[in-house]
C-alpha positions, 0 to 999 in steps of 0.5 A, spaced: 730 159 793 729 151 793 726 146 790 724 139 791 726 132 789 722 127 786 721 124 794 719 131 796 725 133 799 728 140 798 734 140 794 738 146 791 735 150 785 740 153 780 739 160 782 742 162 775 736 159 772 731 164 775 736 169 775 737 169 767 730 168 766 728 174 770 733 178 768 731 177 761 724 178 762 726 185 766 730 187 760 724 186 755 719 190 760 724 196 761 725 196 753 718 195 752 717 201 757 722 205 753 719 204 746 712 206 749 714 211 753 709 216 750 704 211 752 706 210 759 707 218 760 700 219 758 697 214 763 702 216 769 699 223 767 692 221 767 693 218 774 697 224 777 692 229 774 685 225 775 683 223 782 679 218 778 685 214 777 689 216 783 689 209 785 693 206 779 699 208 783 697 203 788 697 197 783 704 195 782 705 195 789 699 190 790 701 186 785 708 185 787 705 183 794 701 178 791 707 175 787 711 175 794 705 171 797 706 166 792 714 165 793 713 158 796 709 155 790 714 159 785 720 156 789 718 149 787 718 151 779 723 152 774 722 157 769 722 155 762 722 159 756 716 158 751 717 161 744 710 159 742 707 163 747 709 169 742 704 167 737 699 171 742 703 177 741 700 177 734 693 180 736 697 184 741 701 187 736 695 188 731 691 192 737 698 196 738 698 198 731 691 200 731 691 204 737 698 208 735 695 209 728 688 211 731 691 215 737 687 211 742 691 211 748 687 206 752 688 201 746 695 202 746 696 202 754 691 195 754 696 193 748 702 195 753 700 191 759 698 185 754 705 185 752 707 184 759 703 178 760 705 175 753 713 176 755 712 173 762 708 167 759 714 166 754 720 167 759 717 164 765 713 158 762 706 156 763 706 153 769 709 159 773 705 164 769 699 160 772 701 161 779 701 169 778 695 169 773 691 174 778 697 179 780 699 179 772 692 180 770 691 185 775 696 190 772 690 191 767 687 196 772 693 200 771 690 203 764 686 209 766 679 208 762 672 209 763 671 217 762 666 215 756 662 213 762 662 220 765 656 223 761 651 217 762 653 217 769 652 225 770 645 224 766 643 218 771 645 222 777 641 228 775 635 223 774 636 220 780 636 227 784 630 229 780 626 223 782 628 223 789 626 230 790 619 229 786 618 223 791 619 227 797 615 233 794 620 238 794 619 243 789 624 243 784 626 244 776 631 240 772 634 242 766 640 239 763 645 237 769 642 243 773 637 242 779 634 248 781 630 249 788 627 255 791 633 256 795 639 253 791 642 251 785 646 245 784 650 242 778 651 235 777 659 236 774 663 231 772 666 230 779 659 228 781 658 223 776 661 217 781 666 215 776 671 215 781 667 211 786 665 206 781 672 205 778 675 204 785 670 200 787 671 195 781 679 195 782 678 194 790 672 189 789 676 185 784 682 184 789 677 182 795 673 177 790 680 174 789 682 173 796 675 171 798 672 167 793 674 160 789 667 159 786 666 163 779 659 164 781 660 168 787 666 172 784 661 174 778 655 176 783 660 180 787 663 184 781 656 185 779 655 188 785 661 192 785 658 195 778 651 196 781 652 198 788 656 204 787 652 207 781 646 207 785 650 209 792 652 215 788 645 217 786 643 217 794 650 221 795 648 226 791 641 226 793 643 227 800 648 233 799 642 236 795 637 235 801 643 237 806 644 244 803 636 245 802 634 243 809 640 247 812 638 253 807 645 252 804 649 252 810 652 245 809 654 241 804 655 247 799 662 248 799 668 243 800 665 240 806 660 236 801 666 233 798 668 230 805 661 228 806 661 224 799 667 221 800 665 219 807 658 216 804 662 212 799 667 209 803 661 207 808 658 203 802 664 200 800 665 197 807 658 195 807 659 191 800 665 188 803 662 186 810 656 183 806 661 179 801 665 176 807 659 173 810 659 168 803 667 167 803 669 160 801 675 156 805 682 156 802 685 149 803 692 149 804 696 146 798 700 140 799 707 141 798 707 136 792 713 136 787 711 138 780 713 133 775 720 134 772 721 139 767 726 138 762 731 144 761 731 147 754 736 152 755 737 153 748 730 156 747 731 162 751 736 166 746 730 164 741 725 167 745 728 173 747 730 174 740 723 173 737 720 178 743 725 183 741 722 183 734 715 183 737 715 189 742 719 193 737 715 192 731 709 197 732 714 203 735 718 202 729 713 203 724 710 209 728 716 212 728 717 211 720 709 214 719 711 220 724 716 222 719 711 224 714 711 232 711 709 237 716 702 240 716 702 247 712 698 251 716 698 257 711 691 255 708 688 257 715 693 263 716 688 268 712 680 269 714 676 268 708 672 272 704 664 270 706 659 272 701 654 276 704 657 277 710 663 281 714 668 278 718 671 280 724 674 278 731 670 272 735 667 275 741 671 271 746 665 269 750 666 262 748 671 258 744 672 250 744 677 248 749 681 243 744 688 242 745 694 244 740 691 244 733 696 244 728 692 249 724 687 254 727 682 258 724 677 263 727 673 269 725 666 272 726 661 273 721 655 278 721 650 280 716 653 286 712 646 288 711 644 286 718 638 290 721 633 287 727 638 282 728 645 284 728 648 278 732 655 275 730 656 268 729 663 265 731 666 260 727 672 256 729 676 251 725 681 246 729 685 242 724 689 236 727 694 233 721 698 228 726 703 233 729 703 230 736 696 232 738 689 228 737 682 231 735 679 226 739 682 226 746 679 226 753 683 233 754 678 236 748 672 240 751 667 243 748 666 248 754 669 250 760 666 247 766 668 253 771 664 258 766 659 254 762 654 249 764 650 245 759 642 246 758 640 242 752 643 238 746 640 236 740 641 234 733 641 240 727 641 240 720 644 245 715 648 246 709 655 247 708 655 250 702 651 245 698 652 239 702 647 237 707 650 237 714 648 234 721 651 238 727 650 236 734 647 242 737 649 244 744 645 250 748 650 252 754 649 258 759 653 262 764 651 267 769 645 269 765 648 269 758 646 263 753 649 261 747 648 256 742 653 251 739 653 247 733 659 242 731 661 237 727 668 233 725 671 233 718 675 227 716 676 223 710 672 228 706 666 228 710 662 231 716 661 226 722 660 227 729 663 220 730 669 220 734 670 213 732 669 214 725 675 220 725 679 215 728 678 209 723 679 215 718 686 216 721 688 209 721 686 208 713 690 215 712 696 211 714 695 207 708 692 211 703 696 218 704 690 222 707 692 228 711 688 229 718 681 231 721 678 238 724 673 240 728 668 245 725 664 249 730 659 255 730 656 259 736 652 265 737 648 268 743 641 266 744 638 273 745 631 272 744 628 266 741 632 260 740 629 259 733 632 265 731 639 263 733 638 257 730 636 261 723 642 265 724 647 259 725 643 256 719 644 262 714 652 262 716 653 255 715 651 255 708 656 261 707 662 257 709 663 254 702 670 257 702 672 254 709 670 247 706 674 248 700 680 250 705 679 243 709 678 239 702 685 242 700 688 239 707 686 232 706 
């Protein structure tokens, strides 16, 4: 690299200055990756498994290319350590701490990228960081987040299809995420929700806006369009696929080809969005090669900055490692099926089971009224307990039904007593090949029943200081053979007899 003297003439830049600062930054980033290896692995796994986030593999090459494009501006600057920038690490450490205790991958991953920002600012200095600001911030697109939008997007897409068919006068029936026509049945699955297209459009749109606009109002309007257009566009895409299948009597757009049509439509929408956006592009005048004001070299600050950075990046992983050395979960409390007064117990039906991954302790059994006469259907009971053994109760990998087998019909709230305690359950009605089941579920955390995943995670944070144990899923299920109210009454009666299960969960706290 070369620099400029006060007269604007090129002069030799001390290669060792850049080399030392870049080596220190690279070493700290590698250490950060090693200390947060589980967090990094969780993100990469999502990139690999979920097509929604497969574009994340391109983020680092894009960032490297953008920084390379800034090489002339960087050549006129000299890295200067800025230890005061590490004050910004304090809120990042707090976020990483909460994310680690609450086992929220997204918070941990966001904190990890924020650490990279702080390290770049501290090791290279504010002037250099300002030059690479957008590429550095673009790294936040490495975090796979947004899966909580799948449900709302599914509901919107289903509603859009329903309204479109109504406007076109096509006879249909909509229930949950299922749309039935006279010659076909369509389910708006997670892959049809449009999250993949939405996130990819936002990521590409942010890059396009950076390269096209200078004015913040244009950037804001274009990014707003990158949110609204994909959502509405996905509605038209889904409606179009249903119409293609309907008018072709299910000869096209019902197999893998509907994915091809869908992606073709999505790419066309993105191309149109960028084409229209390019019509309002701003001019980017070339920057004059003006030498920056001379900057004093404070070599003695670099060792101090590196030392403080080492303490910052290692503090949270050190605490997490210490916290994980607590006593293991004793699963013996769930080893034996409890005796339930007034009910006989047997094995669960295996028609349905919650798909929760690797609980630390598990209890499952079916309850049947000992003197059942007219209605002898059983109630399946599942308890999945998580006590910090490596997997989490609240995780995107945990599902209440297998989408390859079941589809949602309806959901609502239900109230019943567990023992003598009133409990609000979340009710799911799901169907599969003519079979319908009613599922009631709730979490048990901090000695209380809740449906809030956030409350469970906050209790997990409190347990790090108060010595609490863990949390569990309590789920009951029964077939709907006739009236839904009959099945609800069966679940309500079974829940009232689960005092032994409640007692066991209390002992695990």
